N, C-alpha and C positions, 0 to 999 in steps of 0.2 A: 017516818024513820022513827025509833023510840033511845032512847037513850041512862044505856043503864053501868049503873057505878055498883063495885067490886070496893070491899076493902080487902087488900093482899098483901103478904109476907117476900114480893117480891123490892129485896132491899137493895140494889145497887145495879150498875151497868152489865156484872155478867151476868147477872142472873137476868138479864132485861133481852139479854144476847141469848138466852140456851126459850125464853117464852115467846120470843117473837115467832117462828118457824111455824111455832102451833099456832096463835092468835093470827097471822100471817099465811097460814093454808086454808083459812076457815070461809069458807065463798059469803059465805053469807053475815061474814061481821063487816063491816064496811070503811069502820075507822075504829081506831085503837090507842089510847096515850095509858105510861102511866105517870101520875107524875111522883115521884119521885124529893122530893124536897115535901110532899103532906106525910104529919106523921105518920095516922092509913097507910101512904104508897097505891092513893090510889087509880084501881082501871078503870075505866069509858070507852065503855065500848057503845057503837052505833050499829044496829042491826035493824033489819023493818023486820024478817025475818025469826031467829033466834029467842028465847027465851033466857032465862036470868040461870038457871038452872044445867041450860047448853052452851052459858058461860063458863060457869065454872067446869061442868069436866072437859071445856078446852080447858083454862086457866090448867087444872090435874093430873091430868098428862104430863104437860113437862115439868111434874113435879113444887108445883106451891095452892097454895088458901087459895080463893077466895072465898069473898061473905057478904056477899048486894048490901048497900045500904040505902 
């Protein structure tokens, strides 16, 4: 399993509620979390099949940015 980390613009609980369905629908994401207390709002994703670009596209579908770190 790979752990991927991204700097995001997911800033609050409302943003989190918007992105949640998109990340939950992606069957190849096994676990994910956004640290809203981090300055960079770090999204951590655990997956065996997806690469960083694919996760980034999933976040973008929800209207947010994700930059691999």
